[in-house]
Structures are given as structure tokens and as C-alpha cells.
C-alpha positions in Angstrom: 92.4 82.1 98.2 89.9 84.5 96.5 86.8 84.0 94.5 85.9 86.2 91.5 82.3 85.8 90.4 81.0 87.2 87.1 77.3 87.6 86.9 75.0 86.9 83.9 72.4 84.6 82.4 73.4 81.2 80.9 72.9 80.2 77.3 73.5 81.6 73.9 70.3 83.7 73.9 71.8 86.0 76.6 75.5 85.7 75.7 75.8 89.2 74.2 73.4 91.0 76.5 74.5 94.0 78.5 73.3 92.2 81.6 76.0 89.6 80.9 79.0 91.9 81.1 80.0 90.1 84.3 80.3 86.8 82.4 82.3 88.5 79.7 84.7 89.9 82.3 85.1 86.4 83.8 85.8 84.9 80.4 88.4 87.6 79.7 90.3 86.9 82.9 90.5 83.1 82.3 91.6 83.7 78.7 94.3 86.2 79.7 95.9 84.1 82.5 97.4 80.8 81.3 97.5 79.4 84.8 93.7 78.7 84.6 92.5 75.4 83.4 89.4 74.8 81.3 85.9 75.6 82.6 84.4 72.9 84.6 80.8 72.4 86.0 80.3 72.4 89.7 77.8 73.8 92.2 75.4 74.6 89.3 78.1 76.9 87.9 81.0 77.0 85.6 84.3 77.4 87.4 88.0 77.7 86.5 90.9 77.6 89.0 94.3 79.3 88.6 96.7 81.8 90.1 96.8 85.5 89.7 100.1 86.8 91.1 100.8 84.8 94.2 97.1 84.3 95.0 95.0 81.2 94.2 91.8 82.3 92.5 88.5 80.6 91.6 86.6 82.3 88.9 82.9 81.3 88.9 80.0 82.0 86.5 76.7 80.8 88.2 74.4 79.0 85.7 71.2 79.4 87.8 70.1 82.6 86.0 70.8 86.0 87.5 68.1 86.0 90.2 69.6 82.9 91.9 73.3 83.7 91.5 74.0 83.6 95.2 73.2 80.0 95.5 76.2 78.8 93.5 78.6 81.4 94.8 77.5 80.6 98.4 78.2 76.9 97.9 81.7 77.7 96.6 82.4 79.9 99.6 81.3 77.3 102.1 83.3 74.5 100.3 86.5 76.6 100.6 85.6 78.0 104.0 85.8 81.6 102.7 84.1 84.7 103.9 82.6 87.8 102.1 86.0 89.5 102.4 87.4 86.9 100.0 84.8 87.4 97.3 84.8 89.9 94.4 81.7 90.2 92.1 81.8 91.7 88.6 78.4 92.9 87.3 76.5 95.4 85.2 75.5 98.8 86.6 72.8 100.9 85.0 73.6 104.0 87.0 77.1 104.3 85.6 77.9 105.6 82.1 79.1 103.0 79.6 82.7 102.0 80.3 82.9 103.6 83.8 84.0 101.3 86.6 83.4 101.8 90.4 84.3 99.6 93.3 82.8 99.4 96.7 82.4 97.0 99.6 79.0 96.3 101.1 76.1 98.6 100.5 72.7 98.0 98.9 71.7 96.1 95.8 70.6 99.1 93.8 67.7 97.0 92.5 70.1 94.4 90.9 68.5 91.0 91.4 71.8 89.1 91.2 73.3 91.2 93.9 70.1 90.7 96.0 70.7 87.0 95.8 74.4 87.3 96.7 73.5 89.4 99.7 71.1 86.7 100.9 73.5 83.8 100.4 77.0 85.3 100.9 76.6 88.3 103.3 77.0 91.8 102.2 80.6 92.8 102.9 82.1 91.6 99.6 83.8 93.7 96.9 81.6 94.8 94.1 83.0 95.8 90.8 80.3 97.8 89.0 80.7 97.9 85.2 78.8 100.7 83.7 76.4 99.9 80.8 74.5 103.3 80.9 70.8 104.0 81.4 68.4 104.4 78.5 66.9 107.5 80.0 63.4 106.1 80.4 62.4 103.6 83.1 60.0 101.9 80.7 63.0 101.0 78.4 65.3 99.6 81.2 64.4 95.9 80.7 64.9 96.0 76.9 68.2 97.9 77.4 69.6 95.5 80.0 68.5 92.3 78.2 69.5 93.8 74.8 72.7 93.0 73.1 75.6 95.4 73.0 75.5 97.4 69.8 78.3 97.2 67.3 79.4 100.7 68.2 79.7 99.6 71.9 82.6 97.4 71.0 84.8 100.5 70.7 84.7 100.8 74.5 83.7 97.3 75.6 86.7 95.4 74.1 89.3 97.8 75.6 87.5 97.7 79.0 87.5 93.8 79.1 91.1 93.6 77.9 92.3 96.1 80.5 90.3 94.4 83.2 91.9 91.0 82.4 95.4 92.6 82.1 95.2 94.4 85.4 93.1 92.0 87.6 96.3 91.3 89.6 96.0 94.9 91.0 92.5 94.1 92.1 93.5 90.8 93.7 96.3 92.6 95.5 93.9 95.2 96.9 95.1 98.1 94.8 91.6 99.1 93.8 92.4 102.7 92.8 95.3 101.6 90.6 93.0 99.0 88.9 90.3 101.6 88.2 92.9 104.1 86.8 94.2 101.5 84.4 90.7 100.8 83.1 89.8 104.5 82.8 93.0 105.1 80.7 92.2 102.1 78.5 88.6 103.3 77.8 89.3 107.0 77.6 86.5 108.8 75.7 85.7 105.8 73.5 82.2 105.5 75.0 81.1 109.0 73.9 77.9 108.7 72.0 77.2 105.0 73.1 73.7 103.9 74.0 73.1 105.1 77.6 75.9 107.6 77.6 75.2 111.0 79.1 73.9 113.6 76.6 76.6 116.1 75.5 76.5 119.4 77.3 74.9 122.3 75.5 77.5 124.6 73.8 78.6 127.6 75.8 77.8 131.2 74.8 81.0 131.5 73.0 81.3 132.0 69.2 83.4 129.9 66.9 86.4 132.1 67.6 86.3 131.1 71.3 85.5 134.6 72.4 82.5 135.5 74.5 79.9 137.6 72.7 79.8 141.3 73.4 77.7 142.4 76.3 74.4 144.0 75.4 74.3 147.8 75.3 72.7 149.4 78.4 69.1 150.4 78.1 68.6 154.0 77.2 67.6 156.3 80.0 64.5 158.5 80.0 64.9 162.2 79.1 64.0 163.1 82.7 66.7 160.8 84.2 69.2 162.2 81.8 68.2 165.8 82.7 68.6 165.0 86.4 72.1 163.6 85.9 73.4 166.4 83.6 71.9 169.4 85.5 74.3 171.0 88.0 73.1 171.8 91.5 71.2 175.1 91.4 72.3 177.8 93.9 69.6 179.5 95.9 68.9 183.2 95.0 66.7 186.0 96.3 66.4 188.0 99.6 66.4 184.8 101.8 69.6 183.7 100.2 71.3 187.0 100.9 70.2 186.9 104.6 71.5 183.3 105.0 74.8 184.4 103.4 75.2 187.1 106.0 74.3 184.9 109.0 76.6 182.1 108.0 79.4 184.4 107.0 79.5 183.2 103.4 
């Protein structure tokens, strides 16, 4: 058995927040797979049980607010006698561009309060699926960005990401993490370009519109003295001394 935990804050006020992308992903999985029953309340969380492939899976959304997420997930793990290796957590990642997905086991919290709580209650060696929401570029704007709703333009990448995550979660459950990430990357493509928190476009190269590099600048003109030195042939010595050297050297 495996547990998939989506992180977020409960209630309609936070439902569309970027911080709630973990809840959105959990909802998408349960909608996509008909083996899951309706959401139920247990352990101060919403849970749904079903099968993905041949594996029994519990999807859980803690209702304790983000900072206490580990309490509910920890209770579920103890109830089923599961360890961190059986847990997958879906959550928002500021340090990834919108629509990017990265997976790791263990590691630090990266300042994410939900992950700090999970580390404290569940151990650290669980699988972390980091869903990029982008960074606003200014530390002072981080809270407003994270607790702000996804913009209408964000739906261009958010919907394909959530659909692909739900469609391909069987790869994740089976341990094919690279295959899972590849499918999501193909689904999102470049749809997140220009989204809030996306990296700024690179400055244009020094090529003109024809695609050709501009001509190299002409070399600096040389001084008249340098020109004279380069153009004047080596002068041959003359006079009595030259004649005497010529005789001595046999030239």
C-alpha cells in the first residue's frame, strides 16, 4: 500500500491559491481513477481509497492548515503501519519555474512549512514531488504570490499539468519517476512561457533579423610612424666600415 498526500490549506478562501496545487493534484488523481470512492473525513483530513495499477493507494489532503500537515499524514501512516518509503507528497515549489516538476527522496524542507511538519511527524525519506509555481523575483512579494490565486493565464499550463499528473500517476506508483516526469514535461511544453514567476526571456543575440552575425568592426587605423616602420625595407649599411666588413666576411 502507498499513501499520496497533497498539501494545501482547507476552505474555499484558499482553494485556488498557488500554495494549494498539492490539493489540486490530489483531486485530479481521485477524479481520474474510478476505483476511488468519495472523499471521507478521518484523522483531521480528507481521504479517498482506491487502486492505481495493482497497488492499493490512499490519497490524503490534511485539513489542519499547511503548517500542521504532518499530523494527519503521520496518523495515517501509523494506522496502516507504513514507513516513509511508502509515502509520496505533492506540493508547491517556489524555486521551480511554473509547470516544472522535480522528484527527490529526502533532503531539506527548502523553507516549506508543510514539508517541515511532515519531516517532524513522518521522517524525511519520503518521495517529494515538487510542482513549480515560479518565484515572483522579490522576497517581499513571496507571501502574496504563494497565497494568491492562479491567474487566468496560468490555466494554459496548470490544466495540462494536472491532467497529465493524474493520467500518468501509475508510473509514479510503479517507481518510474523519470518516465512520469517526461510525460508531464511533454504535456506542459512551453505553455508556461510568460506566466507569473516564469524566468525572464533571454536577451536577443547579436544577430540581425536575417539571422546573420553583424560584420566585425574595422581595425583601428595605425599611426603614420607605425605604418612607415612596416612599409620601409631594411636599410643596408654603407660607407668605409661596411666595405671593410664585407672584405672580412667574404661577402
